[in-house]
C-alpha positions as CSV (number, residue, x, y, z in Angstrom):
1,X,7.7,-7.3,-28.0
2,X,9.2,-4.5,-30.0
3,X,9.9,-1.3,-28.1
4,X,9.7,2.2,-29.3
5,X,12.9,4.2,-29.1
6,X,12.2,7.7,-28.0
7,X,15.1,10.0,-28.8
8,X,14.7,12.7,-26.2
9,X,17.9,14.5,-27.2
10,X,16.5,15.3,-30.6
11,X,13.7,17.4,-28.9
12,X,16.2,19.6,-27.0
13,X,17.0,23.1,-28.2
14,X,20.9,23.3,-28.7
15,X,20.8,26.9,-27.5
16,X,19.4,25.7,-24.2
17,X,22.2,23.2,-23.9
18,X,24.8,25.8,-24.5
19,X,23.2,28.1,-21.9
20,X,23.2,25.4,-19.3
21,X,26.8,24.6,-20.0
22,X,27.8,28.2,-19.5
23,X,25.6,28.9,-16.5
24,X,26.6,25.8,-14.5
25,X,30.1,25.3,-15.9
26,X,29.5,21.7,-16.9
27,X,30.4,19.5,-19.9
28,X,28.3,19.5,-23.1
29,X,27.1,16.0,-22.3
30,X,26.0,16.9,-18.8
31,X,24.3,20.0,-20.0
32,X,22.4,17.9,-22.6
33,X,21.3,15.5,-19.9
34,X,20.1,18.3,-17.7
35,X,18.2,19.8,-20.6
36,X,16.5,16.4,-21.3
37,X,15.4,16.4,-17.7
38,X,13.7,19.8,-18.1
39,X,16.3,21.6,-16.0
40,X,16.9,25.1,-17.4
41,X,20.0,27.4,-17.2
42,X,18.7,29.2,-14.1
43,X,18.0,26.0,-12.2
44,X,21.0,24.0,-13.2
45,X,23.4,25.0,-10.5
46,X,20.8,24.5,-7.7
47,X,19.8,21.2,-9.2
48,X,23.3,19.9,-9.1
49,X,24.0,21.3,-5.6
50,X,20.7,20.1,-4.0
51,X,20.6,20.4,-0.3
52,X,18.4,22.3,2.2
53,X,17.9,25.3,-0.2
54,X,15.6,23.2,-2.3
55,X,13.2,22.4,0.5
56,X,10.0,24.5,0.7
57,X,8.4,26.1,3.8
58,X,6.1,23.5,5.3
59,X,3.5,26.1,6.2
60,X,2.8,26.5,2.5
61,X,0.9,23.3,2.8
62,X,-2.8,24.0,3.3
63,X,-3.9,23.4,7.0
64,X,-0.4,23.0,8.3
65,X,-0.9,25.8,10.8
66,X,-4.1,24.2,12.1
67,X,-2.4,20.8,12.5
68,X,0.7,22.2,14.3
69,X,-1.5,24.2,16.7
70,X,-3.6,21.2,17.6
71,X,-0.7,18.8,18.0
72,X,1.2,21.2,20.2
73,X,-2.0,21.6,22.4
74,X,-2.2,17.8,22.6
75,X,1.4,17.6,23.7
76,X,1.0,20.3,26.3
77,X,-2.1,18.8,27.7
78,X,-0.8,15.2,27.6
79,X,-3.7,14.0,25.5
80,X,-3.3,10.6,23.9
81,X,-2.2,10.8,20.2
82,X,-2.6,7.9,17.8
83,X,-0.9,7.8,14.5
84,X,-2.8,5.7,11.9
85,X,-0.6,4.5,9.0
86,X,-0.6,2.3,5.9
87,X,1.1,-1.1,5.8
88,X,3.7,-0.4,3.1
89,X,7.2,1.1,3.5
90,X,5.8,4.6,3.0
91,X,3.2,4.2,5.8
92,X,5.7,2.4,8.1
93,X,8.2,5.2,7.6
94,X,5.7,7.9,8.2
95,X,4.5,6.2,11.4
96,X,8.1,5.7,12.6
97,X,9.2,9.3,12.1
98,X,6.2,10.8,14.0
99,X,6.4,8.1,16.7
100,X,10.1,8.9,17.2
101,X,9.4,12.6,17.4
102,X,6.5,12.3,19.8
103,X,8.2,9.9,22.1
104,X,11.4,12.0,22.2
105,X,9.2,15.0,23.0
106,X,7.5,13.2,25.9
107,X,4.1,13.0,24.3
108,X,1.6,10.2,25.0
109,X,1.6,8.5,21.6
110,X,0.8,5.1,20.1
111,X,0.3,3.9,16.5
112,X,-2.1,1.8,14.6
113,X,-1.5,0.1,11.2
114,X,-4.3,-2.1,9.9
115,X,-3.8,-5.8,9.2
116,X,-3.7,-6.2,5.4
117,X,-5.4,-9.6,5.5
118,X,-8.3,-8.9,7.9
119,X,-8.8,-5.1,7.5
120,X,-7.5,-4.1,4.1
121,X,-6.4,-0.7,2.9
122,X,-7.2,2.6,4.6
123,X,-9.0,3.8,7.7
124,X,-11.8,1.5,8.9
125,X,-14.6,2.1,11.3
126,X,-13.8,-0.8,13.6
127,X,-10.2,0.5,14.1
128,X,-11.6,4.0,14.7
129,X,-13.8,2.7,17.5
130,X,-10.9,0.7,19.0
131,X,-8.6,3.7,19.0
132,X,-11.2,5.9,20.7
133,X,-11.8,3.2,23.3
134,X,-8.1,3.2,24.1
135,X,-8.4,6.9,25.1
136,X,-7.2,8.7,22.0
137,X,-8.1,12.4,21.7
138,X,-6.1,13.2,18.6
139,X,-6.0,10.9,15.5
140,X,-3.3,11.6,12.9
141,X,-3.3,9.7,9.6
142,X,-0.2,9.3,7.6
143,X,0.0,8.0,4.0
144,X,-3.8,7.4,4.1
145,X,-7.1,9.0,5.0
146,X,-7.8,11.3,2.0
147,X,-10.8,9.2,1.0
148,X,-11.9,8.3,4.6
149,X,-14.9,10.7,4.8
150,X,-17.2,8.3,6.7
151,X,-14.5,7.2,9.1
152,X,-13.5,10.8,9.8
153,X,-17.1,11.6,10.6
154,X,-17.3,8.7,12.9
155,X,-14.1,9.6,14.7
156,X,-15.4,13.2,15.2
157,X,-18.7,12.0,16.6
158,X,-16.8,9.8,19.1
159,X,-14.9,12.8,20.4
160,X,-11.6,12.7,18.5
161,X,-10.0,15.4,16.5
162,X,-8.6,14.1,13.2
163,X,-5.6,15.4,11.2
164,X,-5.2,13.8,7.8
165,X,-1.8,13.7,6.1
166,X,-1.7,12.0,2.8
167,X,-0.4,12.2,-0.8
168,X,-2.8,10.0,-2.7
169,X,-5.2,11.4,-5.3
170,X,-8.1,13.4,-3.9
171,X,-11.6,12.1,-4.7
172,X,-14.8,14.0,-5.2
173,X,-15.2,14.7,-1.5
174,X,-12.6,15.6,1.1
175,X,-13.0,14.3,4.7
176,X,-14.3,16.9,7.2
177,X,-11.3,16.7,9.4
178,X,-9.8,19.4,11.7
179,X,-6.9,19.6,9.2
180,X,-6.2,17.9,5.8
181,X,-2.6,18.1,4.6
182,X,-2.2,16.9,1.1
183,X,-0.4,18.8,-1.6
184,X,-2.7,17.3,-4.3
185,X,-5.7,19.3,-3.0
186,X,-6.8,21.7,-5.7
187,X,-6.6,24.7,-3.4
188,X,-3.3,23.8,-1.8
189,X,-0.6,26.3,-2.8
190,X,2.3,24.1,-2.0
191,X,4.7,24.3,-5.1
192,X,5.8,20.6,-5.1
193,X,3.0,18.0,-5.6
194,X,5.2,14.9,-5.8
195,X,5.8,14.1,-2.1
196,X,5.2,10.6,-0.8
197,X,3.2,10.0,2.4
198,X,6.4,10.1,4.5
199,X,7.4,13.3,2.6
200,X,4.2,14.9,3.8
201,X,4.8,13.6,7.3
202,X,8.3,15.0,7.2
203,X,7.0,18.4,6.3
204,X,4.7,18.2,9.4
205,X,7.7,17.3,11.5
206,X,9.7,20.2,10.0
207,X,6.8,22.5,11.0
208,X,6.7,21.1,14.5
209,X,10.4,21.3,14.9
210,X,10.5,24.9,13.6
211,X,13.9,24.1,12.2
212,X,14.4,22.5,8.7
213,X,18.1,21.6,9.5
214,X,17.1,19.8,12.7
215,X,14.3,17.9,10.9
216,X,16.7,16.8,8.1
217,X,19.4,15.8,10.6
218,X,16.9,13.6,12.6
219,X,14.6,12.1,9.9
220,X,15.9,12.5,6.4
221,X,17.1,8.9,6.2
222,X,13.6,7.5,6.9
223,X,12.1,10.0,4.6
224,X,14.5,9.0,1.8
225,X,13.7,5.3,2.4
226,X,10.0,5.9,1.8
227,X,10.6,8.3,-1.1
228,X,12.6,5.7,-3.0
229,X,10.3,2.8,-2.0
230,X,7.1,4.5,-3.0
231,X,8.4,5.3,-6.5
232,X,7.4,8.9,-6.5
233,X,9.3,11.3,-8.8
234,X,12.9,11.8,-7.7
235,X,12.8,15.4,-8.7
236,X,12.6,18.7,-6.8
237,X,12.3,18.2,-3.1
238,X,12.2,14.4,-3.4
239,X,15.6,14.3,-5.1
240,X,17.1,16.7,-2.5
241,X,15.6,14.9,0.5
242,X,16.7,11.5,-0.9
243,X,20.2,12.7,-1.5
244,X,20.5,14.0,2.0
245,X,19.0,10.8,3.4
246,X,21.3,8.5,1.5
247,X,24.3,10.6,2.7
248,X,23.2,10.1,6.3
249,X,22.6,6.3,5.7
250,X,26.1,6.0,4.2
251,X,28.0,8.0,6.9
252,X,25.9,7.6,10.1
253,X,23.4,4.8,9.7
254,X,21.1,4.2,12.6
255,X,21.2,0.7,14.3
256,X,18.1,-0.2,12.4
257,X,19.4,0.7,9.1
258,X,22.8,-1.0,9.8
259,X,20.9,-4.2,10.7
260,X,18.8,-4.3,7.6
261,X,21.8,-3.5,5.4
262,X,23.6,-6.4,6.9
263,X,20.6,-8.7,6.4
264,X,20.3,-7.5,2.8
265,X,24.0,-8.1,2.1
266,X,24.8,-4.6,1.2
267,X,27.4,-2.1,2.4
268,X,26.4,1.3,3.8
269,X,29.4,3.0,2.4
270,X,28.4,2.3,-1.2
271,X,24.6,2.5,-0.7
272,X,22.5,3.5,-3.7
273,X,18.9,4.2,-4.4
274,X,18.8,1.0,-6.4
275,X,19.8,-1.0,-3.3
276,X,17.2,0.7,-1.2
277,X,14.5,-0.1,-3.8
278,X,15.4,-3.7,-4.5
279,X,17.1,-4.9,-1.3
280,X,16.0,-2.9,1.7
281,X,12.4,-1.9,0.8
282,X,11.2,-5.5,0.0
283,X,12.3,-6.7,3.4
284,X,10.5,-3.9,5.2
285,X,7.4,-4.4,3.0
286,X,7.5,-8.1,3.9
287,X,6.3,-7.2,7.4
288,X,3.0,-5.9,6.2
289,X,2.6,-8.4,3.5
290,X,3.2,-11.5,5.6
291,X,2.0,-10.4,9.0
292,X,2.3,-7.4,11.4
293,X,4.0,-4.1,10.6
294,X,5.0,-3.6,14.2
295,X,8.5,-5.2,13.8
296,X,9.3,-2.9,10.9
297,X,8.3,0.2,12.9
298,X,10.4,-1.1,15.9
299,X,13.4,-1.6,13.6
300,X,13.3,2.1,12.5
301,X,12.9,3.6,16.0
302,X,15.0,1.3,18.1
303,X,18.4,2.2,19.7
304,X,19.2,-1.4,20.5
305,X,21.6,-3.2,18.2
306,X,20.6,-6.7,19.4
307,X,16.9,-5.9,18.9
308,X,17.6,-4.4,15.5
309,X,19.6,-7.5,14.3
310,X,16.9,-9.9,15.6
311,X,14.1,-7.9,13.8
312,X,16.2,-7.6,10.6
313,X,16.8,-11.4,10.5
314,X,13.0,-12.0,11.0
315,X,12.2,-9.6,8.1
316,X,14.7,-11.3,5.9
317,X,13.0,-14.7,6.6
318,X,9.6,-13.2,5.9
319,X,10.8,-11.8,2.6
320,X,12.0,-15.3,1.6
321,X,8.6,-16.7,2.4
322,X,7.0,-13.9,0.4
323,X,9.0,-14.7,-2.7
324,X,8.0,-18.4,-2.4
325,X,4.3,-17.5,-2.1
326,X,4.6,-15.0,-4.9
327,X,6.0,-17.6,-7.3
328,X,2.9,-19.7,-6.7
329,X,0.5,-16.8,-7.4
330,X,2.4,-15.8,-10.5
331,X,2.1,-19.3,-11.9
332,X,-1.7,-19.4,-11.2
333,X,-2.1,-15.9,-12.7
334,X,-0.3,-16.9,-15.9
335,X,-2.5,-20.0,-16.1
336,X,-5.6,-17.9,-15.9
337,X,-4.3,-15.6,-18.7
338,X,-3.5,-18.6,-20.9
339,X,-7.1,-19.9,-20.4
340,X,-8.8,-16.6,-20.8
341,X,-9.5,-14.2,-23.7
342,X,-7.1,-11.4,-22.9
343,X,-5.3,-10.8,-26.1
344,X,-7.6,-8.0,-27.3
345,X,-8.3,-6.5,-23.8
346,X,-6.4,-3.4,-22.8
347,X,-6.8,-4.2,-19.1
348,X,-6.3,-7.5,-17.4
349,X,-8.4,-8.3,-14.3
350,X,-7.7,-11.7,-12.6
351,X,-9.5,-13.1,-9.6
352,X,-8.8,-16.2,-7.6
353,X,-9.9,-17.6,-4.3
354,X,-7.5,-17.1,-1.4
355,X,-4.6,-15.3,-3.1
356,X,-2.5,-13.6,-0.4
357,X,-3.6,-10.0,-0.1
358,X,-0.1,-8.9,0.7
359,X,1.5,-10.3,-2.4
360,X,-0.9,-9.7,-5.2
361,X,0.4,-6.1,-5.7
362,X,3.9,-7.4,-6.5
363,X,2.6,-9.9,-9.0
364,X,0.3,-7.3,-10.6
365,X,3.4,-5.2,-11.1
366,X,5.3,-8.1,-12.7
367,X,2.4,-8.9,-15.0
368,X,2.0,-5.2,-16.0
369,X,5.6,-5.1,-16.9
370,X,5.5,-8.4,-18.8
371,X,2.2,-7.8,-20.6
372,X,2.5,-4.0,-20.8
373,X,-1.2,-3.7,-19.8
374,X,-2.8,-2.3,-16.6
375,X,-3.3,-5.4,-14.5
376,X,-5.4,-5.9,-11.4
377,X,-5.3,-9.1,-9.2
378,X,-8.2,-9.8,-6.9
379,X,-8.2,-12.2,-4.0
380,X,-11.7,-13.6,-3.5
381,X,-13.0,-14.4,0.0
382,X,-16.6,-15.4,-0.1
383,X,-18.8,-12.5,-1.3
384,X,-15.9,-10.0,-1.3
385,X,-12.7,-9.5,-3.2
386,X,-9.7,-7.4,-2.3
387,X,-7.5,-6.3,-5.2
388,X,-4.3,-4.5,-6.0
389,X,-3.5,-3.1,-9.4
390,X,-0.7,-1.5,-11.4
391,X,-0.9,0.6,-14.6
392,X,1.2,1.9,-17.4
393,X,1.8,5.5,-18.5
394,X,-1.3,6.8,-20.2
395,X,-3.9,5.2,-18.0
396,X,-4.5,6.8,-14.5
397,X,-5.6,3.8,-12.5
398,X,-7.2,5.9,-9.7
399,X,-9.3,7.8,-12.3
400,X,-10.1,4.5,-14.0
401,X,-11.4,3.0,-10.8
402,X,-13.2,6.3,-10.0
403,X,-15.1,5.8,-13.3
404,X,-16.2,2.4,-12.1
405,X,-16.9,3.5,-8.5
406,X,-20.5,2.2,-8.3
407,X,-19.2,-1.3,-8.7
408,X,-16.7,-0.9,-5.9
409,X,-17.0,-1.0,-2.1
410,X,-13.9,1.2,-1.7
411,X,-10.7,2.1,-3.5
412,X,-7.7,4.4,-3.3
413,X,-4.3,5.0,-4.8
414,X,-2.8,7.1,-7.6
415,X,-2.0,7.0,-11.3
416,X,0.1,3.9,-11.4
417,X,-1.0,1.9,-8.4
418,X,-4.2,1.4,-6.5
419,X,-6.1,-0.9,-4.1
420,X,-9.7,-1.8,-4.1
421,X,-12.5,-3.8,-2.5
422,X,-15.2,-5.2,-4.7
423,X,-18.2,-7.5,-4.3
424,X,-17.3,-10.8,-6.1
425,X,-20.5,-10.6,-8.1
426,X,-19.2,-7.3,-9.6
427,X,-15.8,-8.5,-10.7
428,X,-16.8,-9.4,-14.3
429,X,-18.6,-6.0,-14.7
430,X,-15.6,-4.2,-13.2
431,X,-13.4,-5.9,-15.9
432,X,-15.7,-4.8,-18.6
433,X,-15.9,-1.2,-17.3
434,X,-12.2,-0.8,-17.0
435,X,-11.6,-2.2,-20.5
436,X,-14.2,0.2,-21.9
437,X,-12.4,3.1,-20.0
438,X,-9.0,1.9,-21.4
439,X,-10.4,1.7,-24.9
440,X,-11.3,5.4,-24.7
441,X,-8.0,6.7,-23.2
442,X,-5.2,4.3,-24.3
443,X,-3.8,4.6,-27.8
444,X,-2.1,1.8,-29.6
445,X,1.2,3.7,-29.3
446,X,0.8,3.8,-25.5
447,X,0.2,0.0,-25.5
448,X,3.7,-0.5,-26.9
449,X,6.5,-0.1,-24.3
450,X,9.1,2.6,-25.0
451,X,12.6,3.4,-24.0
452,X,13.5,7.0,-23.4
453,X,17.0,7.7,-24.8
454,X,18.9,10.7,-23.3
455,X,21.9,11.0,-25.5
456,X,24.1,9.4,-28.2
457,X,27.2,7.7,-26.9
458,X,30.7,8.1,-28.5
459,X,32.8,5.2,-27.1
460,X,36.0,6.9,-28.3
461,X,35.6,9.3,-25.3
462,X,36.9,8.4,-21.8
463,X,33.8,6.3,-20.8
464,X,35.1,5.7,-17.2
465,X,35.3,9.4,-16.6
466,X,31.9,9.9,-18.1
467,X,30.4,7.2,-15.9
468,X,31.9,8.9,-12.8
469,X,30.6,12.3,-14.0
470,X,27.0,10.9,-14.2
471,X,27.0,10.4,-10.4
472,X,26.2,14.1,-9.9
473,X,22.7,13.4,-11.3
474,X,22.0,10.8,-8.6
475,X,20.0,9.7,-6.8
476,X,18.3,7.9,-9.7
477,X,14.7,6.9,-9.6
478,X,11.3,7.7,-11.1
479,X,11.5,10.7,-13.5
480,X,15.2,11.0,-12.8
481,X,16.3,7.7,-14.3
482,X,19.9,6.7,-14.9
483,X,20.8,8.2,-18.3
484,X,20.2,5.9,-21.2
485,X,22.5,6.1,-24.2
486,X,22.4,5.1,-27.9
487,X,25.4,3.5,-29.5
488,X,24.9,3.3,-33.2
489,X,26.5,1.3,-35.9
490,X,28.7,-0.8,-33.7
491,X,30.2,-4.1,-34.8
492,X,30.2,-7.3,-32.7
493,X,33.7,-8.5,-32.1
494,X,32.7,-11.3,-29.7
495,X,29.6,-13.0,-28.3
496,X,29.4,-15.2,-25.2
497,X,27.0,-16.1,-22.4
498,X,27.4,-16.8,-18.7
499,X,28.0,-20.4,-17.6
500,X,24.3,-21.0,-17.1
501,X,23.5,-19.3,-20.5
502,X,21.3,-16.8,-18.7
503,X,23.2,-13.6,-19.4
504,X,24.6,-12.2,-22.7
505,X,28.0,-10.6,-23.1
506,X,29.0,-8.7,-26.2
507,X,32.2,-6.9,-27.1
508,X,31.3,-4.1,-29.5
509,X,33.8,-2.3,-31.7
510,X,33.5,1.1,-33.4
511,X,36.0,3.7,-34.7
512,X,39.0,1.9,-33.3
513,X,37.5,1.5,-29.8
514,X,35.7,-1.4,-28.1
515,X,33.4,-1.6,-25.1
516,X,31.8,-4.6,-23.3
517,X,28.0,-4.8,-23.1
518,X,26.0,-7.0,-20.7
519,X,22.3,-8.0,-21.2
520,X,21.0,-9.6,-18.0
521,X,18.5,-12.4,-18.6
522,X,19.0,-12.3,-22.4
523,X,21.4,-15.2,-22.9
524,X,19.1,-16.8,-25.5
525,X,19.8,-13.9,-27.9
526,X,23.3,-15.2,-28.5
527,X,21.9,-17.8,-31.0
528,X,21.0,-15.0,-33.4
529,X,24.0,-12.7,-32.9
530,X,27.4,-13.3,-34.6
531,X,30.8,-11.8,-34.9
532,X,30.7,-9.1,-37.5
533,X,27.0,-8.2,-37.1
534,X,26.3,-4.5,-37.0
535,X,24.0,-3.2,-34.2
536,X,22.4,-0.2,-32.7
537,X,22.3,-0.7,-28.9
538,X,20.6,1.1,-26.1
539,X,21.6,1.0,-22.4
540,X,23.1,2.6,-19.4
541,X,26.8,3.3,-18.7
542,X,28.1,1.4,-15.7
543,X,31.4,0.9,-13.9
544,X,32.5,-2.7,-13.5
545,X,34.7,-3.1,-10.5
546,X,36.3,-6.5,-10.7
547,X,39.7,-7.9,-9.6
548,X,40.9,-4.5,-8.5
549,X,40.2,-3.0,-11.9
550,X,37.5,-0.4,-12.9
551,X,36.2,-0.7,-16.5
552,X,33.3,0.9,-18.2
553,X,30.5,-1.3,-19.6
554,X,27.1,-0.8,-21.1
555,X,24.1,-2.5,-19.5
556,X,21.9,-3.3,-22.4
557,X,18.2,-2.5,-22.5
558,X,17.5,-3.2,-26.2
559,X,19.3,-3.8,-29.5
560,X,18.5,-3.7,-33.2
561,X,20.4,-5.5,-35.9
562,X,21.4,-3.2,-38.8
563,X,20.1,-4.4,-42.2
């Protein structure tokens, strides 16, 4: 599939770049990269510095004062508090932070995370009744609850006060809880709307502590884990909090983090947001996908090295089992696509009996990336189906499901990811409704994947120094991606592949200088590339540390042969 190359640097005002360069005392290239990210001259220095100064007052969040007052009363009066969380890394992290705080403070606290297989997403009435039966007076939701109107009403009628903390999109109605803390509420004045669920929970902890520095010292590592794993924008507060959390994980990792790093085969000293996203988070997510989330919570709150190592090993084994099960679902999903008529449909909805609820979201993500279409996978169980979907920029999946709400039993999520429950008899109608919605909102241009290119690359410059300089923009993630460069009119001086022919290696030459390029998983392209060919290539600049030597290399994302 051909990709569109979006040259971001052509849309930047050169005067803005010069102003950033002067204001922040940075190189022209770094000033350009900041401008492409929407950072102006006034914000540039603070953006690069990060730290506590970027974090906003938690009491700017609507209802924060009510929540803090009620929680402090519960702690004084020794009332039982239950934290109700979601079963992904964001929810697990949120529960772990609050649980740690309450237990350290001597509060009577427990937690509840629903079983993905038997209960599904969100707050459910059976759980509310069980929690009340166990003596809970105060119920606090984390990373969930913003659509739980009926469940909140039930909890209140049973004698519980409810505090909702969430970050997901707000529906037509907001639960009638004692306090609802969600920056996405229309009347919430909080200046940063991009927090994940654990980010909102962290703000609650900051308000309870009454000291931002103390909250950061204690909980920034777990908050950073969730912020990276939940793929929220790594800008503003999220970027600052993640940078602080990564710093803590590198220098003073908790026993839980140390154990999961060891199980993941990574070093704390060189930890990156990429490793959290692709090595650590999947292992923690495996707990909720393959069974109970309790071990993952225990890992994040334990002080016992032996317990942490035992849990981390178990999570690693679960993650291996998850991969095996996922391969089977992917194969079945691709078979359904091959048999079905999906070529002209802008949304893919696939349903199958018995697909594992905990894994279909991962496969939906893979298919969305491969097909470049919003994709929903539904696991059918009798008269009901539980689904998980992923989307592409241009189609807000939560709003799409909202437009088809009469067909659904329940749903929740945000622009690019959502979960749903649907009567099996409505699945075909749901597919039709979502395709109709997509036809109205998605353009043909949006149906073609694009690559955002930050800057042109001159390989005659000291690339190793440039690669090292780029580290000031970290941590990289959603909306603060690693800079992508365009190298134009380069000549191939050598072509080779890895021993298994899976990966492609090019040596490109231009203006008397050469650079190595690596295209992972693209070894087959070697058949059509030859020494002397002229190319335009797009990719990120990387440092290859091998055999005691550090050399620059370009990690290719796309290439075009010059005519």
